[in-house]
N, C-alpha and C positions, 0 to 999 in steps of 0.2 A: 887511379881511383877505382876503376872497375875491379882490379885484382884485390884491392883492399875490401871492397864490398862483398866480393865473392868469398874471400877468406872469412870474413865476419859471418856471413850467412851459413857457412859450413861449420864454424866453430861454435856459434851461439847456441844451437840446440843442445850441445853437451853441457851447458851450464846447469840444466835441470836434472841431469842424470846422476845416478849413484856412482860411487867409485868403481864398482864392478862393471856397470854399463859403460862408463868412460874407458876403462881398461880394455873391454872387449872391442869397442869402436876404434880406439887408437891402434890396438894390436891388429885388428882386421885390416885397417887401412894401410898400415905399414907393411903387413905381410903381403897384401895384394900388390903393392908397388914393388917390393923386393922380388916376389914370385914372378911378376910380369916382366921385370927387367932381366932377371936371371934366365928365364926360359923363352922369352919373346913370344909367349902365347897366352891366350885367354885362360886355358886350362891351368897353366902355372900360376896365373894371378888368382884364380879361384882357389886353388889349393893353398896358396900363400895366405889368402884371406881367412880361410878356415883355421889353419894352423896358428896364425897370428891372433885371431879372435879367442881361441881356446887358451893360448898362452897369456893373453891379456887378462882374461877372467881369473886364471890361476894366480897370477901375480897380484891382482887387485884383492883377491880374497885372502891372501897371505897376511895382509895388514888390516886386521879387523879392528875397528874403532872400539875403544872401551876395554880392550883386552891387552894385557902385557905378557911378555915372556919372562918367566922367572926360572931360577935354578934351585934345585933342592940341595941338601947337604952332600949328596953323592955326585953332584954335577949334572944330573939329568935335567933337561929343559922341559918345562910345562907351561901351558897357557892358562891364565885365569884373569878375572876382572881386575883392572888396575886399582890399586889402593888409594 
């Protein structure tokens, strides 16, 4: 029961975040765990958190709401408002 409440307390604040903020938070948390396990040091966890956070932001921004990816007649991709 305590683990469930702890998990809910850690996940609930993400409900009010934007997609970019959620991506940064999840990326930073995952990066910190992987960096800490891989290096067995606090410095590795910090570096993993930074790298994971940046990657999470970049991934979240790639999927902008209201925009679609189209191809012109030459096969080039471009982004514009969805029709």
